[in-house]
N, C-alpha and C positions, 0 to 999 in steps of 0.2 A: 040776687047779684048781692045784696046784702047780708049774705050767708057766710057766714066769717068763722074758718075753722080755728079755733086756740091748741096752738101746739105745745099742748102737756109735757113739762120738763125741758122747757127749752127758759134761759136765763131772761127775765125782762128786763137787765138792763147789765152792763159791765159791771163785774161789781167792785164797789168802794169809787163808785164813777156816778153819777148822772147821764153817761151816754145810755141811751133808752135803743132796744133790741126789738121789743114788745110792745103792741094798745092795748090796750083793754077794750074797746069795744070800736066797733063800727060805726063811720060815719055815717051821720044822717043826709051828708049828701051825697055818700057814694066813695069807695078807693082812692088816693091820693094817686095820683098817675107815680108809674115809673120814670127815671129819668138817669141817662149816665151821668153820673159826674163826674168830673175831672179830678185826679188824684194828683196835685202838684208836690214833685221833689221838695219844698219846705214847706209840708205843711204839718202840724205842732205836735208834738212825740206822744200825747196822749192822743192826737184823732185817728194817728196810724196803728196805737193798742187798741183803741177801739173795733177800726177795722180786722185787726188777729184776732182780738177775741171774737166776735161775731164768726169773722169767716170760720173758727174754733169750733164754736156750737154751732153753726150750720153741718161743720163736718161731722162734729158726735152724734147730730140727729140724726142728721139725711145721709152720710156719707156720699155713693155717690146718684143712687135713688132718685129719680126725680118725686119733686115735693110742691104742695100746697102753698098759695102766697099766703095765704090764712093770717094771723093776727104779726106776722109779723113787719118791722117800720120803715112802711116808703122810704123813709130819708135814709138811713141805717142802710137799706138793701139797694139804695141808687149811687149809692160811695160803692159798689162791686157791681152792680149791673150792667153786663154788657161786654165784660172782663171776663172774670171769676165766676159769678153767678150770670146764666145763661134763658133764654126761653126752653123750657123743655119738650114746646108744640107750635104748630104753623099751622096757623093764624094763631099771633099771641094777644091777646088784649093786655095793655101795658095799666090798666083801671078797672081789673077785678081779682076779688078774693081768693076766688079760686083757677088764678090764672097757676100754670104747674113751670116750676122751674128746676135746675139742677146746675150741679157745679161743675164747674169745666176744668177738672180735677187737672193736664199738666198745667195749663195759666195760674190757676189757683194753687199750687206744687212752684211755680214757679217764684210769684209775687209773696206768698206768707211759707215759705220755706221752715220753719219753728213749726208751723202749725200737722205739719204732716213727716215732721224728726220721726226717723226708723220706721217709715212706714215706706213698702215697694209700690 
């Protein structure tokens, strides 16, 4: 369970910021459990840009296909988990690097219209 797929070509962070998108190595204690974090309307603009940038990177890399959690940052995923990013399997292990996720495209389009602008 400590095998962690590294998503080649996926940005490590939001360009020009310290908002992390990936982790470098698997944790010796095991993967951090994903949680569904509440996004409140009064979040800071940089936090909102990080969410949008992460969604754009997920969409560019995976589209609507299921993808392995791998080295994607649990903290960043948790801001989208349970809404725009959902489990692709049932049962789903919240603390597994090999867990499969996928974008809930209708919800993601509604939350991040600029990411999907110009697409049908």
